[in-house]
C-alpha angles and dihedrals in degrees: 000000000000094000089050088056094046091048091049090049089052091051092052091048092052094050091051092051094050091049089052092050091050091050091047090052091045091048090047098047099037089034088055083059095038091044087043090048089049092044090050092051089051092050091051092050089048093052088045089054090046090057089050089055092049088051093051089048090052094246091132097161089061095042087057090048097049098038089044092057093056103030097105094047096049118115112261091253092061101041093090089052089050094051090045092054095047090044098048092044092051092050091048091053095051100260095124101168097050093043088051093056095048090048091049088054093050088048101047110023095037097033095148094045121130137196141188091209092143097027098268120091107252136172112255090218090064094051095045092044093051100042092046095045090047091055092040088056090059088052095049086239099148092156093067091051086053087052090052090049087055095050095050093044116169093358087074088081095045103038117090122202119224098226113208141190115244087267093056098257113148111247101171149309122263135179113266090227092059093048093051093043092053092047091046089053089047089052093048087053093051089045088057094249098131099161097050089046090053091048091053093044090056090060087060098059094117099032115122138187139075129298138186112238134148092010099306146068116262138166111275092227093057091041090054093049093048094047090047092054090049092051094045089052090052091047091054091052092052089049091052094049096042098041118009100041096055089045092050089050088051091051093050092049089048090054092049 
């Protein structure tokens, strides 16, 4: 009886040991995959962080390369950030069309994305909307700014843009609606639509805050005044060419 118990006990112990060994092997094999998966995810996040650092340093070409290599493997909550970094980097290196497309993906597909690019937690949409609209204003592409306004919808009145110096230092907070309106007016000016630009600038008479324009941060009120003066001068030139010059020529012909 005792021998039978001992033998039964040995069988139980052997079974436990075999199960333990199987679990260990499974953990080791799958865990290698799991650990490898976790390790791969960690590598992807490290590379994304490196791209952010390159962006902050102004090394946009390398930021594009590094972020582009991991973009598809980023976790969903970082894909908006990834598209923004590539889009903004391309805009800043003169590739407007490609930068526009990446920025629109960040804006529309990853609308609720966030980033701590400059240390503060910010909405990716405010960064993408601001950068894209700034560069669109250089191109006179007021239509794309209208598209951005449509994407952000009612949030245009609620969102605040953290306006920063070129080195990333925070200079102030401004309503997104004010930022986009100013850049749209600037785009209309560059598209030679002076009257439309003036009408839009009139609606900004009481807007306040800071804005990045012409390579530096300035007060929004001052920027609006300066742009209004430039557009008014343009409108006057257009009027002279379209109306006064032909009239002056007609008067001269009449005298002759």
